[in-house]
LOLUMBA-177603 format. One record per residue (C-alpha): x negated, z negated, y. Coordinates in nm, 3 decimals, padded with zeros to 5 digits. Each point is the difference from the previous one (the first is absolute). Layout:
<rs>
+---------+---------+---------+
!      px !      pz !      py !
+---------+---------+---------+
!       X !       Z !       Y !
...
+---------+---------+---------+
</rs>
This chain:
<rs>
+---------+---------+---------+
!      px !      pz !      py !
+---------+---------+---------+
! -00.006 !  00.014 ! -00.009 !
! -00.098 !  00.066 !  00.329 !
! -00.132 ! -00.301 !  00.206 !
!  00.281 ! -00.202 !  00.192 !
! -00.112 ! -00.301 !  00.250 !
!  00.311 ! -00.182 ! -00.043 !
!  00.176 !  00.125 ! -00.291 !
! -00.113 ! -00.082 ! -00.327 !
!  00.113 !  00.219 ! -00.328 !
!  00.283 ! -00.210 ! -00.075 !
!  00.100 !  00.002 !  00.379 !
! -00.032 !  00.388 !  00.005 !
!  00.212 !  00.058 ! -00.333 !
!  00.237 ! -00.269 !  00.188 !
!  00.013 !  00.193 !  00.304 !
!  00.078 !  00.313 ! -00.179 !
!  00.247 ! -00.167 ! -00.167 !
!  00.173 ! -00.106 !  00.277 !
! -00.009 !  00.330 !  00.195 !
!  00.192 !  00.137 ! -00.292 !
!  00.233 ! -00.255 !  00.013 !
!  00.152 !  00.105 !  00.368 !
!  00.199 !  00.283 ! -00.149 !
!  00.202 ! -00.170 ! -00.228 !
!  00.033 ! -00.284 !  00.199 !
!  00.110 !  00.244 !  00.274 !
!  00.309 !  00.102 ! -00.198 !
!  00.060 ! -00.254 ! -00.290 !
! -00.005 ! -00.293 !  00.223 !
!  00.297 !  00.097 !  00.201 !
!  00.210 !  00.149 ! -00.277 !
!  00.249 ! -00.286 ! -00.083 !
!  00.111 !  00.027 !  00.406 !
!  00.121 !  00.349 ! -00.013 !
!  00.329 ! -00.091 ! -00.016 !
! -00.049 ! -00.250 !  00.265 !
! -00.178 !  00.196 !  00.210 !
!  00.268 !  00.304 ! -00.029 !
!  00.276 ! -00.303 !  00.125 !
! -00.238 ! -00.107 !  00.290 !
! -00.112 !  00.380 !  00.173 !
!  00.382 !  00.082 ! -00.097 !
! -00.194 !  00.338 ! -00.212 !
!  00.107 !  00.156 ! -00.349 !
! -00.227 !  00.038 ! -00.262 !
! -00.190 !  00.303 !  00.125 !
! -00.109 ! -00.138 !  00.305 !
! -00.104 ! -00.287 ! -00.167 !
! -00.123 !  00.133 ! -00.275 !
! -00.194 !  00.228 !  00.238 !
! -00.245 ! -00.296 !  00.087 !
! -00.108 !  00.056 ! -00.347 !
! -00.039 !  00.378 ! -00.041 !
! -00.135 !  00.020 !  00.391 !
! -00.275 ! -00.259 ! -00.106 !
! -00.128 !  00.185 ! -00.312 !
!  00.015 !  00.369 !  00.163 !
! -00.201 ! -00.138 !  00.290 !
! -00.246 ! -00.172 ! -00.223 !
! -00.097 !  00.315 ! -00.177 !
! -00.044 !  00.201 !  00.318 !
! -00.185 ! -00.302 !  00.166 !
! -00.232 !  00.029 ! -00.317 !
! -00.107 !  00.343 !  00.035 !
! -00.106 ! -00.042 !  00.385 !
! -00.197 ! -00.325 ! -00.098 !
! -00.237 !  00.151 ! -00.248 !
! -00.173 !  00.212 !  00.170 !
! -00.022 ! -00.225 !  00.296 !
! -00.180 ! -00.278 ! -00.249 !
! -00.222 !  00.260 ! -00.071 !
! -00.115 !  00.035 !  00.362 !
!  00.038 ! -00.305 !  00.120 !
! -00.072 ! -00.221 ! -00.303 !
!  00.222 ! -00.228 ! -00.163 !
! -00.018 ! -00.330 !  00.179 !
!  00.186 !  00.136 !  00.343 !
!  00.250 !  00.157 ! -00.186 !
!  00.065 ! -00.327 ! -00.204 !
!  00.033 ! -00.159 !  00.363 !
!  00.255 !  00.234 !  00.132 !
!  00.212 !  00.001 ! -00.310 !
!  00.032 ! -00.373 !  00.013 !
!  00.047 ! -00.049 !  00.355 !
!  00.274 !  00.302 ! -00.008 !
!  00.163 ! -00.136 ! -00.262 !
!  00.012 ! -00.361 !  00.102 !
!  00.130 !  00.100 !  00.356 !
!  00.275 !  00.193 ! -00.149 !
!  00.132 ! -00.233 ! -00.272 !
!  00.055 ! -00.244 !  00.341 !
!  00.172 !  00.290 !  00.149 !
!  00.239 !  00.020 ! -00.314 !
!  00.071 ! -00.395 ! -00.031 !
!  00.132 !  00.011 !  00.378 !
!  00.185 !  00.320 ! -00.056 !
!  00.384 !  00.006 !  00.121 !
!  00.064 !  00.307 !  00.001 !
! -00.028 !  00.225 ! -00.369 !
! -00.193 !  00.303 !  00.167 !
! -00.277 ! -00.234 !  00.178 !
! -00.024 ! -00.106 ! -00.334 !
! -00.062 !  00.273 ! -00.155 !
! -00.244 !  00.102 !  00.272 !
! -00.206 ! -00.324 ! -00.113 !
!  00.038 !  00.089 ! -00.367 !
! -00.194 !  00.356 !  00.110 !
! -00.262 ! -00.224 !  00.207 !
! -00.048 ! -00.209 ! -00.320 !
! -00.027 !  00.293 ! -00.235 !
! -00.250 !  00.116 !  00.213 !
! -00.236 ! -00.283 ! -00.018 !
!  00.088 ! -00.038 ! -00.402 !
! -00.131 !  00.354 ! -00.019 !
! -00.364 ! -00.047 !  00.167 !
! -00.055 ! -00.331 ! -00.243 !
!  00.092 !  00.128 ! -00.288 !
! -00.178 !  00.352 !  00.015 !
! -00.317 ! -00.214 !  00.149 !
!  00.008 ! -00.254 ! -00.300 !
!  00.008 !  00.298 ! -00.293 !
! -00.288 !  00.159 !  00.185 !
! -00.196 ! -00.363 !  00.005 !
!  00.061 ! -00.005 ! -00.371 !
! -00.218 !  00.300 ! -00.029 !
! -00.269 ! -00.092 !  00.257 !
! -00.019 ! -00.350 ! -00.222 !
! -00.001 !  00.049 ! -00.350 !
! -00.067 !  00.259 ! -00.220 !
!  00.087 !  00.054 ! -00.414 !
!  00.126 ! -00.262 ! -00.189 !
! -00.030 ! -00.231 !  00.261 !
!  00.216 !  00.224 !  00.219 !
!  00.273 !  00.031 ! -00.286 !
!  00.024 ! -00.369 !  00.012 !
!  00.031 ! -00.070 !  00.318 !
!  00.289 !  00.222 !  00.000 !
!  00.135 ! -00.135 ! -00.333 !
! -00.023 ! -00.329 !  00.215 !
!  00.162 !  00.062 !  00.340 !
!  00.269 !  00.212 ! -00.152 !
!  00.077 ! -00.315 ! -00.208 !
! -00.017 ! -00.207 !  00.236 !
!  00.178 !  00.258 !  00.233 !
!  00.330 ! -00.060 ! -00.155 !
!  00.013 ! -00.350 !  00.060 !
!  00.138 !  00.087 !  00.355 !
!  00.291 !  00.227 ! -00.160 !
!  00.019 ! -00.286 ! -00.272 !
!  00.042 ! -00.297 !  00.284 !
!  00.131 !  00.203 !  00.291 !
!  00.406 ! -00.006 ! -00.078 !
! -00.024 ! -00.354 ! -00.111 !
! -00.176 ! -00.123 !  00.323 !
!  00.272 !  00.284 !  00.176 !
!  00.251 ! -00.201 ! -00.208 !
! -00.133 ! -00.360 !  00.077 !
!  00.005 !  00.071 !  00.374 !
!  00.402 !  00.108 !  00.022 !
!  00.026 ! -00.349 ! -00.105 !
! -00.123 ! -00.112 !  00.330 !
! -00.064 !  00.271 !  00.258 !
!  00.159 !  00.353 !  00.008 !
! -00.201 !  00.354 ! -00.028 !
! -00.175 ! -00.097 !  00.276 !
! -00.188 ! -00.212 ! -00.186 !
! -00.143 !  00.246 ! -00.239 !
! -00.175 !  00.213 !  00.317 !
! -00.133 ! -00.306 !  00.159 !
! -00.146 ! -00.089 ! -00.366 !
! -00.183 !  00.347 !  00.018 !
! -00.129 ! -00.056 !  00.344 !
! -00.204 ! -00.318 ! -00.116 !
! -00.139 !  00.206 ! -00.288 !
! -00.078 !  00.312 !  00.230 !
! -00.222 ! -00.274 !  00.225 !
! -00.149 ! -00.139 ! -00.318 !
! -00.085 !  00.337 ! -00.098 !
! -00.158 !  00.074 !  00.376 !
! -00.238 ! -00.298 !  00.004 !
! -00.128 !  00.079 ! -00.360 !
! -00.058 !  00.398 !  00.177 !
! -00.210 ! -00.129 !  00.254 !
! -00.212 ! -00.195 ! -00.240 !
! -00.050 !  00.311 ! -00.211 !
! -00.339 !  00.222 !  00.015 !
!  00.018 !  00.355 ! -00.002 !
! -00.105 !  00.193 ! -00.334 !
! -00.025 !  00.294 !  00.077 !
! -00.335 !  00.094 !  00.130 !
! -00.058 !  00.193 !  00.339 !
! -00.214 !  00.309 ! -00.224 !
!  00.336 !  00.035 ! -00.200 !
!  00.312 !  00.060 !  00.278 !
!  00.101 !  00.319 !  00.100 !
! -00.165 !  00.103 !  00.312 !
!  00.241 !  00.270 !  00.134 !
!  00.284 ! -00.079 !  00.271 !
!  00.308 ! -00.169 ! -00.078 !
!  00.227 !  00.327 ! -00.016 !
! -00.258 !  00.151 ! -00.254 !
! -00.017 ! -00.339 ! -00.215 !
!  00.371 !  00.087 ! -00.104 !
! -00.099 !  00.306 ! -00.132 !
! -00.177 ! -00.183 ! -00.291 !
!  00.350 ! -00.014 ! -00.103 !
!  00.041 !  00.370 ! -00.049 !
! -00.364 ! -00.053 ! -00.267 !
!  00.163 ! -00.248 ! -00.194 !
!  00.348 !  00.168 ! -00.005 !
! -00.197 !  00.309 ! -00.144 !
! -00.115 ! -00.208 ! -00.306 !
!  00.251 !  00.144 ! -00.233 !
! -00.081 ! -00.201 ! -00.314 !
! -00.028 ! -00.322 !  00.232 !
!  00.365 !  00.112 !  00.132 !
!  00.148 !  00.059 ! -00.312 !
! -00.105 ! -00.300 ! -00.186 !
!  00.110 ! -00.232 !  00.334 !
!  00.358 !  00.159 !  00.000 !
!  00.031 ! -00.071 ! -00.348 !
! -00.039 ! -00.359 !  00.056 !
!  00.202 !  00.039 !  00.281 !
!  00.280 !  00.096 ! -00.158 !
!  00.029 ! -00.326 ! -00.185 !
! -00.008 ! -00.164 !  00.332 !
!  00.377 !  00.119 !  00.080 !
!  00.172 ! -00.208 ! -00.276 !
! -00.091 ! -00.307 !  00.142 !
!  00.092 !  00.032 !  00.351 !
!  00.324 !  00.142 ! -00.085 !
!  00.006 ! -00.366 ! -00.162 !
! -00.099 ! -00.173 !  00.284 !
!  00.247 !  00.198 !  00.218 !
!  00.329 ! -00.058 ! -00.200 !
! -00.103 ! -00.290 ! -00.162 !
!  00.170 ! -00.255 !  00.255 !
!  00.322 !  00.239 ! -00.073 !
! -00.002 ! -00.001 ! -00.366 !
! -00.074 ! -00.395 ! -00.040 !
!  00.201 ! -00.135 !  00.298 !
!  00.294 !  00.262 !  00.008 !
!  00.004 !  00.157 ! -00.380 !
! -00.110 ! -00.352 ! -00.197 !
!  00.160 ! -00.211 !  00.323 !
! -00.310 ! -00.235 ! -00.019 !
! -00.062 ! -00.238 !  00.309 !
! -00.333 !  00.109 !  00.237 !
! -00.151 ! -00.275 ! -00.180 !
!  00.048 !  00.093 ! -00.369 !
! -00.082 !  00.347 !  00.133 !
! -00.298 ! -00.108 !  00.123 !
! -00.129 ! -00.180 ! -00.309 !
!  00.087 !  00.326 ! -00.242 !
! -00.188 !  00.205 !  00.206 !
! -00.266 ! -00.238 ! -00.009 !
! -00.017 ! -00.020 ! -00.358 !
! -00.010 !  00.402 !  00.004 !
! -00.299 ! -00.004 !  00.248 !
! -00.167 ! -00.299 ! -00.229 !
! -00.003 !  00.273 ! -00.263 !
! -00.219 !  00.195 !  00.183 !
! -00.308 ! -00.267 ! -00.047 !
! -00.003 !  00.102 ! -00.346 !
! -00.085 !  00.384 !  00.101 !
! -00.314 ! -00.013 !  00.123 !
! -00.088 ! -00.265 ! -00.275 !
!  00.114 !  00.277 ! -00.263 !
! -00.207 !  00.238 !  00.192 !
! -00.320 ! -00.151 ! -00.060 !
!  00.055 ! -00.090 ! -00.362 !
!  00.167 !  00.334 ! -00.086 !
! -00.306 !  00.174 !  00.180 !
! -00.260 ! -00.159 ! -00.236 !
!  00.198 !  00.177 ! -00.335 !
!  00.175 !  00.308 !  00.123 !
! -00.116 !  00.314 !  00.171 !
!  00.137 !  00.064 !  00.351 !
!  00.220 !  00.282 ! -00.189 !
!  00.138 ! -00.250 ! -00.254 !
!  00.065 ! -00.273 !  00.267 !
!  00.198 !  00.254 !  00.272 !
!  00.232 !  00.113 ! -00.344 !
!  00.101 ! -00.356 ! -00.058 !
!  00.064 ! -00.025 !  00.364 !
!  00.233 !  00.308 ! -00.030 !
!  00.177 ! -00.110 ! -00.296 !
!  00.047 ! -00.375 !  00.110 !
!  00.156 !  00.166 !  00.362 !
!  00.199 !  00.250 ! -00.194 !
!  00.152 ! -00.285 ! -00.235 !
!  00.083 ! -00.183 !  00.316 !
!  00.222 !  00.258 !  00.165 !
!  00.192 !  00.094 ! -00.328 !
!  00.097 ! -00.410 ! -00.031 !
!  00.069 ! -00.017 !  00.389 !
!  00.231 !  00.338 ! -00.053 !
!  00.141 ! -00.115 ! -00.330 !
!  00.046 ! -00.422 !  00.023 !
! -00.075 ! -00.114 !  00.307 !
!  00.312 ! -00.044 !  00.177 !
!  00.108 ! -00.276 ! -00.282 !
! -00.143 ! -00.268 !  00.218 !
! -00.274 ! -00.138 !  00.274 !
! -00.245 ! -00.129 ! -00.291 !
!  00.072 !  00.313 ! -00.188 !
! -00.111 !  00.236 !  00.270 !
! -00.285 ! -00.219 !  00.083 !
! -00.096 ! -00.004 ! -00.311 !
!  00.037 !  00.406 ! -00.016 !
! -00.229 !  00.035 !  00.264 !
! -00.288 ! -00.227 ! -00.091 !
! -00.162 !  00.275 ! -00.176 !
! -00.025 !  00.241 !  00.288 !
! -00.129 ! -00.287 !  00.209 !
! -00.276 ! -00.084 ! -00.222 !
! -00.082 !  00.387 ! -00.051 !
! -00.009 !  00.006 !  00.382 !
! -00.242 ! -00.294 !  00.011 !
! -00.231 !  00.190 ! -00.264 !
! -00.003 !  00.325 !  00.179 !
! -00.088 ! -00.137 !  00.333 !
! -00.349 ! -00.096 ! -00.090 !
! -00.096 !  00.228 ! -00.230 !
!  00.100 !  00.326 !  00.286 !
! -00.199 ! -00.205 !  00.257 !
! -00.285 ! -00.033 ! -00.253 !
! -00.011 !  00.387 ! -00.086 !
!  00.087 !  00.115 !  00.387 !
! -00.279 ! -00.262 !  00.116 !
! -00.262 !  00.169 ! -00.227 !
!  00.087 !  00.328 !  00.109 !
! -00.051 ! -00.082 !  00.337 !
! -00.373 !  00.088 !  00.086 !
! -00.030 !  00.031 !  00.384 !
!  00.216 ! -00.116 !  00.318 !
!  00.193 ! -00.273 ! -00.207 !
!  00.199 ! -00.093 !  00.226 !
!  00.184 !  00.291 !  00.086 !
!  00.009 !  00.027 ! -00.420 !
!  00.166 ! -00.364 ! -00.019 !
!  00.252 !  00.122 !  00.287 !
!  00.120 !  00.303 ! -00.194 !
!  00.008 ! -00.277 ! -00.347 !
!  00.191 ! -00.223 !  00.207 !
!  00.237 !  00.261 !  00.157 !
!  00.137 !  00.234 ! -00.298 !
!  00.135 ! -00.293 ! -00.176 !
!  00.182 ! -00.156 !  00.309 !
!  00.130 !  00.284 !  00.071 !
!  00.160 !  00.076 ! -00.318 !
!  00.108 ! -00.359 !  00.000 !
!  00.148 !  00.043 !  00.324 !
!  00.201 !  00.301 ! -00.131 !
!  00.083 ! -00.233 ! -00.309 !
!  00.144 ! -00.266 !  00.223 !
!  00.228 !  00.247 !  00.180 !
!  00.105 !  00.145 ! -00.351 !
!  00.074 ! -00.361 ! -00.110 !
!  00.235 ! -00.120 !  00.253 !
!  00.235 !  00.385 ! -00.004 !
!  00.328 ! -00.031 ! -00.051 !
! -00.035 !  00.016 ! -00.361 !
!  00.319 ! -00.185 ! -00.071 !
! -00.185 ! -00.189 ! -00.280 !
! -00.310 ! -00.112 !  00.091 !
! -00.113 ! -00.081 ! -00.319 !
!  00.065 !  00.380 ! -00.157 !
! -00.166 !  00.087 !  00.345 !
! -00.351 ! -00.166 ! -00.080 !
!  00.012 !  00.115 ! -00.369 !
!  00.030 !  00.375 !  00.118 !
! -00.248 ! -00.099 !  00.192 !
! -00.291 ! -00.163 ! -00.252 !
!  00.060 !  00.287 ! -00.229 !
! -00.055 !  00.286 !  00.282 !
! -00.263 ! -00.134 !  00.134 !
! -00.177 ! -00.081 ! -00.308 !
!  00.077 !  00.353 ! -00.161 !
! -00.109 !  00.181 !  00.325 !
! -00.343 ! -00.254 ! -00.075 !
! -00.017 !  00.166 ! -00.325 !
!  00.020 !  00.357 !  00.089 !
! -00.279 ! -00.039 !  00.215 !
! -00.230 ! -00.176 ! -00.220 !
!  00.085 !  00.304 ! -00.269 !
! -00.117 !  00.234 !  00.288 !
! -00.325 ! -00.209 !  00.097 !
! -00.066 !  00.012 ! -00.397 !
!  00.018 !  00.347 ! -00.021 !
! -00.199 !  00.087 !  00.312 !
!  00.201 !  00.099 !  00.284 !
! -00.168 ! -00.211 !  00.243 !
! -00.351 !  00.084 ! -00.131 !
! -00.237 ! -00.187 ! -00.237 !
! -00.051 ! -00.385 ! -00.029 !
! -00.295 ! -00.002 ! -00.209 !
! -00.214 !  00.075 !  00.353 !
!  00.156 ! -00.314 !  00.165 !
! -00.159 ! -00.409 ! -00.017 !
!  00.351 ! -00.086 ! -00.151 !
!  00.161 !  00.180 ! -00.272 !
!  00.349 ! -00.088 ! -00.047 !
!  00.007 !  00.125 ! -00.357 !
! -00.328 ! -00.186 ! -00.115 !
! -00.070 ! -00.354 ! -00.063 !
! -00.138 ! -00.054 !  00.393 !
! -00.245 ! -00.302 ! -00.125 !
! -00.199 !  00.026 !  00.335 !
! -00.253 ! -00.219 !  00.066 !
+---------+---------+---------+
</rs>
């Protein structure tokens, strides 16, 4: 690891994990309060749901911008900017008395989150290599699911003694803590490795990454698997609260149980990597995802517990696929890592935003809609995988991380 004056290895891992908690915290902590917010602002489901959608769409776009900027100016200035923007906009959200002011606050909150997430991914590549990087990715992913597991529980608890404002005050405090640590962070990108062109031309680095057909095909293949979980995120409160008539606190418990299953994903990933090739691991993920989609479609309506159990296999699959995809794609990124990191984070977030919008469409039955999204997205991912294997996007053998090999990188 590159030397840090104030942060030890454990502190660096904790900091990167903390940063990666901000996106699920920014969405999940106020999910139990969505019906209450609709009453407070006298707004319909579409406008209230837009507080989630606008966050994810803006978050995706902002990552595209900050990746090249971190390659030009370094990681530390972008981390500080992102933390400051996130903190200020979280406070603005907490003080909102108008739904459109809240939406504006969510927009800038997403800008700050995009700067943080993109830069933290680049920091991992700056500081770690080989098997150490694989373990760091798995650790940060495993610890990162604490946020989506705990956030709805905290949100439900907050509603027992305060209203929806409390969730955004909590995010303001967490943003301030992140800002303090960002000032303690020492730069990990040396001057000689930074992009030397002007700001406008630094954005052309995105085009260079986008031209790597194998890289982009693998990225989209994994990004398709992010759509169903985000569809679940957008529709879960309506499924549990409206369809199954659970209270906000009961819903938060069900949501937390599903999020807790994500912890098994990165741990399972490390274990499976020791005994399976990348190809067999991918096939296992596809089998679990398709099985989950079929179960949701056929028996998911039979009760809240049954619905939870039918969706759990996909939750674990997604948690395995995230560090798996991140490892392969980071190994593909040789130069301009910040830019590559922005693309790696942007595409799944963009697909996830589309999944969230699909999940909240007027299906008539949100559970059937979710089952259709799972099976369709997984089917499209499998089709793309077949095209990759047949060489439609060039030979993968010349790449450092061949997805069909064992990839036991040292």
